[in-house]
N, C-alpha and C positions, 0 to 999 in steps of 0.2 A: 288666748293667753296661757291658759293651762298647759297646752301642747308645747308652747315655746318654752315655758319653764321646765317642763319635763325634759326637754333636749338640753336647755341652756345650763341648768344646775349641774348635772353630772358633768358636762364639758367643761364648765367653769372649775369644778372640782379637779378634774384630771389635769386641766392645764395649769391650775393654781398649784398643784403638786409638783408638776414638772418644774414650774418656775422656782418653787421653794427649794427643790433639790438643786437646781442649777444656780441659785443665787450666790452661794459661796464661790463658785468658780467665776462667776460674772464679776463679783466683787474683787476677786484676786486679779482679774484681768484689768479692771479699771485702775486698782492700785498700781499695778505694774505699768500701765500705759502712763499714768501722770508721773510715776517715779521716774520713768525714762525721759519724759518731757523735762523734768526739773534737772536730771543729770546733764541733758543736752544744753539746758540754760547755763548751768554751772560751767560747763566746758567753754561755752561761748564767751562767758564773761571773763574767765581765766585767760582765754585766748586773746581777748580784745585788750587785756591790761598787761599782757606778757613783757612788752618792751620796758614797762615801768616798775615791774614787780620787784626786781633787785633793789632799785632805789628806794621804794616805798618800805621795803622790809627793813632797811637800814636807818629809816627816819623815826624818831620817837612817836610821832602821831601818824604813822603811815597807814596804820589799820583804820584809823578814823577817816583819814583822807579817801582812802579806797572805798569805804562804805558810803561816803557822801558821793562819790563818782557813780557807784553802782546802784543808788537808791531808787533808779527807775524800775528796777525788778520788784514787783509788789510782794513776792513771797520770800524775799532775802531778809533774814533776821539779824544776822551778824557776820563780821569778818575778823579774822585773827591770823597771826604769824606764829608758827611753832618752829623751834630750832630742830637741828638733827637729832637731839637727844630726847625730843618729845616734850620740851618744856615750852608752855604758852608765854611768848616774849610780847607779843602785843595783842590788843582786842579792842573792838568797837565797843562803846557804852552799852550796846543791848546784848552783849554776849553773856549767855547764862552763867551765874556764878559758880554753879555746881558741875559746869562742864569742863573738861580738860582737853588736851590734845588727843586725836584718835590713836588707838592702840597700834593700827597698821599703818605705817607711814607709806606715802606714795612712791613709786619707782620713777625713774627718769622717763621711762617709756609710757607709762600709764598711770592715771590718778587713781586714787582709792575712795570708795564710796561705802558709807555705813548709815544706818537708821538708828537714832537714839530717842527714847521716850523721855519728853521733858514734862513739865507740870501742865503746860497749856496743850499738849498733844505731841504727836511725832514729828521728828525733824530729820532732814537729810544733810549729813556732814560730807562734804566734798573736799578731798585734800589733793593739791596739786604741787609738784616738785618745782622749787623756785630756781630760775635760771641762774647761772653764774654771771658776773664774777663775785658779787658782793653777798650773795644770799647765802653762801657757805653751807649748802646742803639742806636748808630748811625748807618749809612747805607753807603754802597758803591754804586757809581753811575757810571755807564758805558754809554758812548754816542757812538751809531753806526750810520754811514751814510747810509740813505735809497734812496739816489738820484740815485745810481746806477740802481735800478730797472726801472725807466723811460727809461734808455738807453736800457735795455734788452728788455722792452715791444716794444719799436720802431723797434727794429730788428725782433721781432716775427711777428709784423704787416707786414713788408715788405715780410717776409717768407710766412705767410699766404696767402697773396695777390698773390704771385707767384704761390704757390701750387693750390690755388683756380682756377687761370686762366687755369693751365695745365690740372686740373681734369675736368673742364668745357669742354674744347675742346676734351679730350679723351672720356668723357661720351657721347658727342653730337655725335662724329664720330662713336663711338660703336653702339649707338642706331640706327643711319641711316644705318649702315652695317647690322645689325641684321634684322631691319624692311624690308630691301630691299631683304635680303635672304628669309625671311619668305614669303613675298609677292610673290617673284618669284616662290618659291616652290608651293604655293597654286595655282597661276595662271597657271602653267603647268599642275597641276591636273585638274583644271577645263577645260582648253583647250581640253585636252585629253578625258575628259568625254564628253563634248559637240561635239567633232569630232567623238566619237565612233559610229559605224554604228549600227542602230537598237535600240538606246537607247535615249529616249526622254530627252530633257533638262529639267532641274529643279530639286528639292530636290528629287524626286523618283529616277532619274537617277544617281545623285550624289551618293546616298547611295549604288550603285552598283560598285563604284570604289574601287578597293582593298584597297588603302591607307586609304580611309575614312572609309570604312566599318570596317577595322582592328582597326582603331582609336576609332571608335564608340563602338566596342566590348570591347576593353581594358577599356574604360571610364565606360562602364555599369558594367562591373566586378568590378571596383575600387569603383564605387559610387552606387553600388546596394542598400546597406544598407541606402544610404542617399537620394534615389530618393523619393521625396515627391509629394504632391498634386500640380496641375497645378497652377501656379502663386506663388509658394513658392520656396524658394531657396533649390536646391536638394542637395547642398553640406552640408549645416549645418542648422539644424532647432534646436531652443531651445525647446526641448520637455517638455511641461507641460500639465496639465489636459485640458487647453484651446485648445493646440495644437491637442489633440485628438478629442475634439468636432469639431474643424474646419476640420479635416480629415473626420469625419463622415458626416458633412454637405456637403462637396465638393466631395468626393470620394464614399461615401457609404450611400448617402441621402436616397436610397431606400431600404437599407438593414434593415431587422428585426433581431435585435440581441437577441440571447438566450444563456445565460452562464449557464454551468453545472459544479458544484463542489461538493465536500463532505461536505466541511465547508461553512456555511451561512454567510453572510456579517452582519447581525444583528441578535441578540439572545435576546429573551424576558425571563427574570428570575424573580423570586420573592425574596425580600430582607426579613429580619427577621421580618418585620411587615406584610408581605404578599402582599406588594405593587409591582406591575409589573415594572420592571425597564428594559430599553433597553441597551444592552451592544454591542459595536463593537469589535470583536476579533482583535488582533494585527496581521495583515498578510499583507506581501508585496503582494500576490496575489490580495486580497481585494482592496488594494491601486490601483493597476494597472487596474483592470477590472471594478471597479465602475464607474469611469468617463464615460466609454463607455455605461454601461447601463443607466446611468443618462442622457447622452446626446440624446439617441435615444429612451427613455422610454421603454427599453427592458424587458426581464423576466430573473430573476436569480432562477435556480432550485437548491435546496440543501436539505440536510438532516436536519430536524428539531430536534435539540438536546436541546433546552432550556427548563427549567422547566415550563414556561408559554407560550411556542410557540403555543401549541394548542388553547389556549384561546385568542390568538391575531389574528387568521385568520378568513376569511369568509368561506362560505360553499364550496368554491372551493380551499380551503386551501391557499389562497392568503393574502398577507398584503402589503400595500402600503409603500415603504421606500424611502428615509430616513424619520424617524418620523417627524422631524421638516419641512421638505418641500419635500413631496412625489413627486417622478419623475419616479420611476420604480416599478415593481411588483417583490415581492419575493414569489415564490411558493415553499412550503415546502412538503417534502415526509416524511412519517412516517415509521421508521424500527423498526421491533421487536427485543427483545434481542437475539433471535436466529439469525437473519439476521446480527445484528451487530457483534456477535461473529463469524459468519461464513465469511460474506463478507469483513468486516473491520479488525477485530482483526486477523481473520484466513488467508483467501487467500492473503489479501492485505498486512498485516503487518508480518505475519509469513511466508508467502511464497514469494511474489514478493519483499517486502522490502529487506530482507537479500539476495535474489537472485541477485538483482541489485547493492548491496553495498558489496564490496569485504572486508568485516570485519570478516570473517571466523566464522560466525554463520550459522549453518546448516539450509537452508530453510525447511519448513514443508509444504507439500502438501497433503491435505485430500480431498477426492472426496465430502464429504458433504460440505466443504468450497467452493469448486468449484460450486457447485449446487447452493448455496446461492449467491455466486458472479455472476453468470449467471442470476439468478432471479432478483437480485437488479439492475444489468445493464439493464435488460429488462424493469424494473418499470421506471428508469430514462429516457430510450430511448423513452418510451410510453409517458411520461410527456412532452419530447421535442415536440412530434409530436402533442399532445393535445394542447400545447401552441402556436404552429405555425399557423400564420395567413396567410402566404403566402407559395407558393410551393419552394421557395428558400431561406430560412433564413440563416442568419450567425450564426452558432453554435459554441461556444468556449468550448471545452471539457477540464477540467483540471485534470491532474495526473493519476496515475497508479490505481487509484480506478475504473476507467471506460474504461478500454482497449477494452471492447467489444461493447461500446455504438456507436462508429462510424459506424460500419456495420449495427447495428440494425436500426439506424436512416437513413442511406443510402438505405436501403430496402424498407423504406416507403416513405422517401423524397429524391428521386434520384437527384434532382437538388440543394440540399442544399450545401452551402459552409461550410465545417467542419474543424476548426482548433483544432487540439489536441496538447496539450503541456504536455510532460513527464518531471515532475520536479525533478526526481532523476536520477542517472546515468544509462546508458544502458550497460550491460556486453558484453563480447565477446561471440561468438557462442558456444563455448564449454561450458561455464558456463551457457547460457541460455538453453542449451540442457536439463538441468536438469528438467525444468518445463514439466510436463506431457501434459500440454495443450498449448504447445508452437505455434503450428500452428494456433490454434483458436485466441490466442492473436495477433499473427502477422497479420492475416487476418482482424481482428477487427481493428487494428490501421491503415493498409493500405486502409481502406475505407475513411480515413480522406483526404480532399484536401490538407491540409498542416500539417506536423508533425513537432513539434519543440522539440528540446533538448537544453541543456545549452551549449554545446561545440562542435566544430567540430569532436573531438575525439568520442564522443557518437553517432553522426550521422554516422560516419564511421562504428562503431561497429554494429549499427542497420542494415546497409546495407549489411554488412558481414553475419549476422544473416539471413536476408531475403534470401540472395543468397544461404545460406546453407541449409535452410529448406523449401522454397517455389519455385515453378516453376513461374518465372517471368522475366521481362526484367528491368535492371538496367542501367541507364545512369549516370555513376559516374561523368562525367564532369559537368552535370547540377544537380546531386543529385536528380534525379526523378525515382521513381520505378512505372513500369506499370504492374499491376496485374489484370488480367480479363479485363473488359471494362473501368477501371478507372485508373488514375495516381495520384500519391502522391508525393508532393515536401517535401523532407526531409531538414530541415533548422536548423542552430544553431541561438538560440535567447538567449543570456546571461541575465538572469533575474537580476533586481537590486532593488534599494529602491527609494522611493520618495526624491525628491531634491527641496528645502530644507525639512529635516524631520520634521514631525509635532511635535516630541517629543523633538526636539531642541528648540522649541519656549519656552520662559520663563525660560530657564535653567540658574542658576546662573553662573558667571564667573568661569573660570577654577580654580582659586586659592580658591574660596568659595567652589567649589565642592570638592577640595583636602581636605579641612577642614572638610566638612560635612561627608565625607566617612570616614576619619581616625578618627574623634570623634566617629561615629557610632560603629566602629569595634575596638576601643581601640588601634589605631596604632599610633606611634610617627609621628610627622610632617615631619621628615626627611626620614621616612621609604620608600623605593622604593616598588612600588606596580604594580603587574601584575594581570589582571583580565581575567577570562574566563567565558562566559555566553552562556549557550544553554539548550536545553532539556537534561534530563539524558538519553541518547541514546548510545548504544554500538558502533555506527559509528562515535561518536564525539572524541573518543581518551582522554576521561577525565583523566583516570588512567595513560595513557602514558605521559600526560603532567605533572602529579603530580610525576611521576618518573623521568622525566626531572629535576624537582627541586631538587631532591635527588642527581643527578648528578652534578648540578650546585653548591650546597653547599659543595659537596665532593672535586670537582675539584677546586674551587675558595672559600676557606674558609673565605675570607674577606666579603663575602655576609651574613655570619652567624649573625643573629640578626639585618640586614639591609634590608632584603628583605622579601616579603610575596606575595603568591599567593592567591588571593581571587576568589574562583570558585563558581559561581552561577550555580546551575543545578536544573532545574524544573523536579521532577518526572513525567514519562510519561509512558503509557501503562503499568502500573503496575501490571496488571493481567497476563502478559506474563512472562514466566520464564526467557528468555534472558534478559529483562529489569531488572528484580529482581537481576540477576547475575551482571548486569552492575553497578547497585547501590552498591551493596556488594563490588565489585572490586574497585570502587572509594573510598569507606570508608576505605577499608583495606590499600590502598596505602596512603591516607592521614595519617592515624594512623601511618604506618610505618615511614614516613618521620618526623612527628612530635615527635615521640618517639625517634628517632635517633638523631635530632638536636634541638628540641624545648627546651625551658626553661620556668620556672614559669611565665615569663613576655613576653614571645614571641613564636608564632607558625608559622613555615614557610608556612603552608597551612591552609586556612580557607575554609572549604566546607560547603556551605549554600545550603540546599535542599528545596527550595520553590520558588514559582513564584515571579517575579519582574515585575512591569508594565514598559511599555517602557520609561517613563520619568525617572523612577529610574534607568533603565539600562543605559540611556544616561548620568546620573550623575556619575555613576561608570566609564564609559568610559572616561569621562572628567577628573576624578580624578587620572586615572591610568597613569603610565609610559610606561607599555607595555600592549597589548592584545595578548592572546595566542589563536590561532584557529588551532588545532591539529587534524582535522578530519582524520580518517582512510580512509574514502572515502566519497565524497560529491559531489552532482550534481553542487552546486554553493557555498552555505554558505554565507547567508546574514549578519550574525554577523560581518564578517570582513568588510563589506562595511558600517555597521552601525558605527562601531568605527571609520573608516575614516570621515563619515559624521559628527560625534559628535565632532571632533577635528577642530573647526573652529579657534583655536589658532595655527594651523599648527605644532603641536607637538605631540610626542608620537610615539611609535614603533609598528608595527604589525608584529607578528611572525606567519607565515601562512603555513599550510600544503601544499606540492606539490600535494596531492591528492584531494584537494578541487578545484572545477571549477574556484573560484576566483583567484586561483594563475595564471591563464592565463591573467587576466586583471591588477591584482595589483602586477605586477613583482617588484616594488619597496620595497615591504615587504621583510622580512628575511624568505626566502623559506626553509622549513625543511622537513626531513623524520620523521613522527611521530613514526615510528617504531624504530628509533635511539635515545635512550635516551640521550647517551653522546653527540650526534650531536645537538640534541635540546637544551641540557643544554648549550652548547658553544654559541648557537644562543641567548639564554636568556643573557648570559653575554656579548655578542656583542651589544645586545639592551640596556643594562643597561649602558654600558660605551660609547655608541655612542655620537658623538660631536653634539652639538645643531644645527649647521648649516646643518649637514647632515641629522638630524631628519627632519628638516623642508623642505629641498629639497625633500626627499622621500615623506613626507606627502603631500606636495603641489601637486606633481605629481599624487598621488593616488586620491586626492580630484578632480583634474581636470577630472580624468578618471570617477569617480563615478558621478559627477555632469552631465557630458555629456551623458553617458550611463545610464540614470536613468530608474525609473520603466515605465515612460511614453514613453521613447524611445523603451523599450522592446516591449510594447503593440503596439506602433504606427508602428514598423517595421512589425509585424505580419499582421496588419490592411491594410498597404499598399500593402503587397504581396497579401492579400485577394481581395483587390479592383482591382489589375491587373488581377488577375486570374478571376474574375467575368466579367471584361471588355473583356477578351479573350473568355470567354464562350459565351458572348452576341454576339461576332463577329462571332463565329462558329454556332451559332444557325440558322440563315437564310441559311447558306450553307448545314447544315444538312438537314433542311426542303426541300430545292431545290433538293437535292439528292434523298430524299425520294419520292418526287412528280413525279420524272422521271419514265417513264414506263419501 
């Protein structure tokens, strides 16, 4: 009992103080609610007598007659009629003798309400304008008693005090019981551990207790992605560029970082006057990786593709970047036209790209393309080795262009920590078996220390493929492949975008964006607008979404003339036949819909085939009612996340393909099958008619997901895994050396 009082009394004091502080506010709420109820009653009484008010006002006993008629209202004190000069002409017998007409007469559109203090308590005066023709501008006055509210409030206070006391005792008793049970359980575990024979007391011994070991294992699995640097919160980190710098300084301070990608972070071009200009490509990859290279002063190796790239490097093909505040080195490699045609356009984009995307375009594998691919991968691997100043650099290899680089680097730098991220899907073993050089690609990737994909599904496909074609050991629980003398961790790292996006800064308000876009494309202000923005690629399902518009207008003709799809599609890889066919397919689909439903003043589909800068794209997103992402197959698709990030007004609907990796995270979108035109058309109708509160709820949840799982979170997770891996390697090194020294 003493323990209960020790918990209950402080809790009661705290809750009592909170209740005392909040009491005036609650009293005000009660008064406001009941006054609103009385006002509603007065309106109802006046409205029910409206047809007779003019006649009643003109009769000598009209106020008394009306009072008798309305006496069913228990809180009605009196009734009176005032003329338009504010003189009380009639009143019921109960009218207070000291009370005159209200100072503020009512208008013909709205009644006037006021509270007066009477000897018996407060009263509400309701003044209603009398209807013509005989009322001559006068007003009806109803007086209601408000004194009953105080009596109700006194009862509420007594009830609240009783409930508060009971809740305090119950909460204190429950807290004591739970605390004792938890403490008792832990003490039993500790005592058993300390009493266990052959086990030393202390943290090392406790780790062997099954209950604790199981709990630790469960927590590690649940919090694996949130485990951070020592001294940080392992459950939740606000991932920013600064977080990445902190991680590098605390956990990877000795790491030499080398980044490898086909695309360079800065491009030097010449303008029409011949002046060299520096351009930064719009790329989520660059946004994620550049803070790492900036923080550690690393090296970024990429293909130099700019018109003035050669004129901007030194004798070692180096240039210090960023131009305004150099902090790391960009190393450029020069590829011939034949190498670009074979390695990039050939093997990478005519072979591996369609192989990994289930978009029903036949992969093309040519021996000459493979030879160029191997040669270019060798050149990039040699560049990594040439740039490395230590024996164990941290090498970040990006995408399907460099599947062979990890093994080539491993052969020359066996202690390197190599993280390879595969930015496109990974197919099932049956599909991947089409590739003539499948074993070479798998062996190249398995020389990585960590191999990342967007989704767990792609990781499982990769493990199944390795199991099918290579002799190795696969730990499926830990997702680790042991091939030869090395091991590879296969992990899902869903890529994302920066938060908040740079392109959002300086954007006009949403209503201004809507006006800008509608004025630019000649659309009426009330036109419902859907947008699609991507490269013109056959994997994006552009023609399929246009055909969904055809289904929408056919099934729901009420949208004819009231809806438009604005499709932005930047031509890409135009020298390849499959991309030329994709462009023709999109044009033909748009023309078919426009010819069927369009009018001289309105086209249901607007197809715009040119590049838009990121700030222009965000303006389109903010102006749209819907965004359509109908990828036939996509590793992630960042357009979906950019649309969510652009909508800081928490409005707009995302229609998202189930075959895009983003659908695993953005489940509040309207998930569709892009091969089902009718189903996608129905999803468009659902989005166009969705209630505003539902749009906000869905968008708010998606924005929370994108803001937390941003691009820095993506990079940070890989770096944390790399840091742990390097620490384990450092722990294993003395043991290996000791074993080697034994005779």
